[in-house]
N, C-alpha and C positions, 0 to 999 in steps of 0.2 A: 895234667889232664885238665882242660877247661870245663867248667860245670855250668850249666844253664840254670838260672834261677827258675824255680817252680812257680811261674805265674802264667796265666792263660795267654798273655800276648807278649811273651818274653822274647820271642824270636819272630821275625816277620813272616806271618802267614798271609800277607797282603790284607790284613784286616785292620789293625790299629798300631798305634805306637808302642814301643816297648820300653821298659824301664830297667836300667841296671845300675846298682849301687857302685859309685866310683871307688869306694874304700874296700872293695872286694873284687877279686878277679872274676870276670865274666865266664861262665861255664855252660859250664853247664852241669800143593804138589801140583808142582804146578804143571800140568798139561791136564787132560781130563783125568789122568790117573795119579796126579801128585797132589797132595793136599796138606795144608797147615794144620796138622793134628797134633801138635806138641805144645802144651801150654808152658811148660817149664823153660823152654828155649825159644825165643821169638824167631830165630833164624833156622831152626832146625826143620828137617823134613824126615818123614819116616820112609826113607829109602834104603834099600839094601845096598851095602858098600860093594864096589867093584874091585875085586882083589887085584886086577891087572889093568894095564893101560898100554895103548899103542905107543911105541918109543917115538921121540921127536923126530928122529932122522927118517921116520916112515912117512911123514906128513909133508904136505904142500908140494910134492914132486910129481913127476910124469913118468918115472920109470916103471917096468913091469911089477906087478904084484908078486908078494912072496908070502908064504905061509908063516904063521907065528904060533907058537905053542907054549903053555905053561901048565904044569900039572897034567890032568887028563882032558883038558879042554883045547880044542883046536880052533882057532880062528883064522880065517883067510883074509888078509888085507887086500881087498879087491879094488881094481881100477874103476869099476863101475859102481852105481849106486851110492850108498852113503858111507862105505867103509873108506878107510884112509888109504892113500896110495903110497907107494914106496919111493924113497929118495935118499940120496946119500948125504944131503945137507939141508938144513933148514935155517933160513935167515930171516931177520925181521922185514927185509924187503920182500921176500917171497910171502910171508904171512899177511903183510899189510896189503899187497896186491890181491890175495885171495880174499881177504876180508872185504875189500871194496867190490868184488865181484859176486860175493855170496848173496843169495836172495833172502834178505832178512826183513821181518815184519814184526811189530810189536803185537803179541796175540792177546794177552790179558794180564791183569793185575790181580794179585792175591791177598786177602786180608781176613781177619777173623772179626766175628760179630757175636753179641751175646744173646740175641733172640732172632733167629733166622726169618721166621714168618713176619716179625715186625718190620725188619729191614727190607725184606721183599715188597711188602705192602707200601713202604715209604718210597722206594725206588720207582715202583710201577705207577703209584697214583700221584705222587708229587713231581717226580723227574721223568715220567714218560717212558721208562725203560720196560723192556719185555723179559719175562722169564723164559730163558731159552732152554734150559734143562736143570734137573735137580737129581741128585745122587746121594743115597744113604748107604754108609758103610758101618753097619751095626757092630761088627766084629772089632772094628777100629775105633768105634764110638765118635763118629763125626759125620757130619752131612755137608755137601757141597751144594751150592746153587749158582748158576751162571746167568747173568744178567746183561743186557745190552740193548743197543738201538738196531741191531741187524745180526746176521748169521756170523757164527764164529769163524767160518772159513775166509771171511773177507773183512771183518771189522774187529776192532778192539773192544774187548768185553771185561766184565768184572767177575771174578770167582770169589764167592763168599764162602767162609768155612765156619761152620758151628761145631764146637766140641761139646760133647754131652756134659751137662752140668756146669759149664763155665759161662756166666752171664756178664762178665766185665773184663776188659783188657786195658793196659796201658799204652795209649798212643805214642807217649814220649814226645821229645822236642825236635826230633830230626825229620820226621814226616811232616810235610807241608799241607797239601791239598790235591784233590782231584779237579780237573776242569771239564766243565760241559758247555758246549755251544748251543745257545737256544736263539730263536728268531726274535723273542720278545722277553727281555729279562724282567721288566716290571710285571708283566701278566704271569710269569712264572713265579715271581716272588709272591704275588697276591694268592696264588693257588696254594703255594706251600703254607703260608700263613693260615689260609682257610682250613687246611689239613692238620694244623697244630704244629707245623715245623718251625725251626728256630732260624730266624734270620739275623746274622751277626754283622752284616754290612749292607745297608739299604742300596738299591740301584743308583747308579751314577757314573760319570766318566772316571776312567782310571786315572790316578795322578799323572799329570804331564801328557796325557793323551786324550783321545776322543772316544775310545771304545767304552760302551756302557757295561759295567759288571756289577755283581753283588755276591755276597758270600753267605752260605747257609751251613748248618750242621745237621748231619743225620742222627738218628737216635743213638748211636754209639759214640758221637762226638767227632767223627770223621768230617772234615771241612771240604765243602765243594764250592768252587768258583764258577759262577754262571757268567758267560761271556756272550754279548750280544753279537751274533754272526749270521749271514745269510745260510742258505741250505748248504750243508758239508757232508761228505762221505763219512766222516768220523766225529759225530757228536761228543763221544767221550774222547776229549781231545788233549788232555794234559794229565801228568802225574809230576807233582812238584816235591823235590826232595832237597834237604839242605846238606851242604857239603863244606868241608873245612879248608880246602884249597881248590879254588875255582880252575885256575890254569891246569893243575894236575888232573882234575876230573875231565875237563875238556879234552886234554891230550889223551887220557885213557879211553874215553868213549868214542873218540875218533879212530884210534888206532885199533883197539881191542875189539869194539863193538861195530865199527864202521859207520858210526853215525856222523851226521854232518852238523857243523855249528851254524844254525839258521840265523841267529842274531844274539847280541849281547848288549845288555843295557845296565848302566851304572846309575844308582841313585845314591848321591853322597851328601844329601841335605842333612843338616845337623842342627839340633837344638838343645839348650840346656836349661833345666829348671833348678833353682836352689831351694831346698827345703831345710827347716830346722827341726830336728827330732828331739823332743823334751822327754827326759827321764826323771820321774819324780822319786825321791827317796824319802824316808821318814824325817830326815833332818834338813835336807836342802834340795834344791832344783839343779840338776845337771843339764846343761846345753851343749849339744854337739851338732855341728854343722855337717850336712852330708849332701853332695850334689848327685842329683839324679839325671841320667841322660835319656831324653826322649829320642830314641835311636831309630832313624829312618835309613841308616847307611847300610846298603846291600848292593850286590850285583847279581843279576840273573843271566843265565845262558840257556837258550832254547836249543836242544839237541834231538835229532830225529832222523828218519829215513825218507822224508818228503816234506814239503811245505806245510806250514801250520794250519792252513785253511783247509787242507786236504788229508791230513794224517795225524796221527797221535804223536805227541812230542813229550820229551822228558824236559822238564824245567828244573834246572839246578840253581839253587840260591845259596850265595856266599853272604854271610852277615860279617861285616867288619870286625876283626879281632876274635871271632869264634872259630875254633878249630875242631871241636868235637861236640857231639850231641848224644843225648840219650834215646835210644831207638825204641824202648818199651817192648811189649810183646804182642802187639796188635797188628801192625802192617807186616806184610810177609815179603813179596817179591813181584817182579815183573817177569813174564815169560816171553821169549823171543824166538821166532822161528829161524832155522838155519838149514842149509843143504847138508852139512856135515858136522855132527857134534864133535868128532875127534879133532878136526882141524880147528875148529872153534875153540876148544879147550886149550890147544897149544898156543893159539894166538893170544888168548887170555893171559897165559903164563908169560909169554914173551913180553907183553906190555904191561906187566905190573899187577895183574889180577891174581887172586887165590881160587884154586879149584877146590870146592868142598864136596863135589860128587863127581867122581871120574866118569868120562863118557862111557856109555854103554846102554844096552836095552834094560827096560824095566821088566821085572818078572811078571809073567802072566799075559801082558799085552805086547810086549817087545817094542814098544815105542822107545827110541834112543833119545837120551837126554844128557845133558851135563849141567852142573850148578857152579856158580862162582860168586865170589865178592869183589866189589870194586875197591879202591883204595880207602874209602870211608866205611867199608863193611856192609853197603847195601847189596842185597842178593839179587841174582838174576839166574833164571833157568833157560837154558837154550834147548829147544825142542825140534827134532828132526821134522822138516816140512812134510815130507811124504807120509811119515808115520802119523802126524798129527791129523792130516786129512782122513786117513784110514779110521782113526778113532771116531771121527764125526759122522761116519758113513752108517 
């Protein structure tokens, strides 16, 4: 296992250089009804397990529907609506073609915060977001707040989770940052400073380009990249996650998620600094030379369902030589809309993902979801498109 050194800038958050000792190995609910209310496990969801699943052979086909039974429950695999259709075979080709045709959209990103009111105040006053809705579930001891720049039925939003009595979480080294497109980065940074916000990278052009950016931190330590951009339908425009094998991740998100590789950029600049570390004992002075690498070596891949200037994208970052990261217990997951959670789950399985919540309806509201992990263990929840819109009515 590769272990990330516990330093603030150890892995590229687009903020500053990272330092790795050369004599050590570098290492290191989501719909309206699904919430991150488990502190013990960062990737866990309090969701009832679905004891049964539609067989693989019943998906992606066009043959007439057949009834399917288990125990005392009868489910009809219907050819219409969101239930799976019957077929005699399932192939990667069939799955890939269906994934490409599925109407998918990134819905929201879910993560935990230690003080909900404080975070809402910061996002609304400093970042210009709106509080779209708020929901308290006292019997489960958590509260959700949805914030964004437009309605949930058409824009990507943030779902915050506050668990009663927990005021701090570990963000880990795998999560990178969120991106927000603003028309004037400098003015936005001035406002954030006036409100007492933390700026970690002053406004200026991105390295090797002309886009003006800045980096800030919210009260819980989540990083936000501000990108200077004209009016856009998706101001909340990026979620950056670090991965251990970029080609593997690109292949997975293209095939299992139906995303498009929008662009890829490699930054291979490399610098070295030699430091002498001096250890003083009672009898003598021991000198040992250590080389510290000021590491700018990384590659990014932008993945999404539309162009960067008009839709929210997933920014995957690979840091040279780092294959695993600590995920902490703060960041949760992304939710993506789909026309059929059953077919989506099978496609994820076929292309190397792990299903952590079998497809099916949630008790009480009947919204159909499925949850999965990508090859690096990042969680995604797929939500039935029709059911999601009904939740918002």
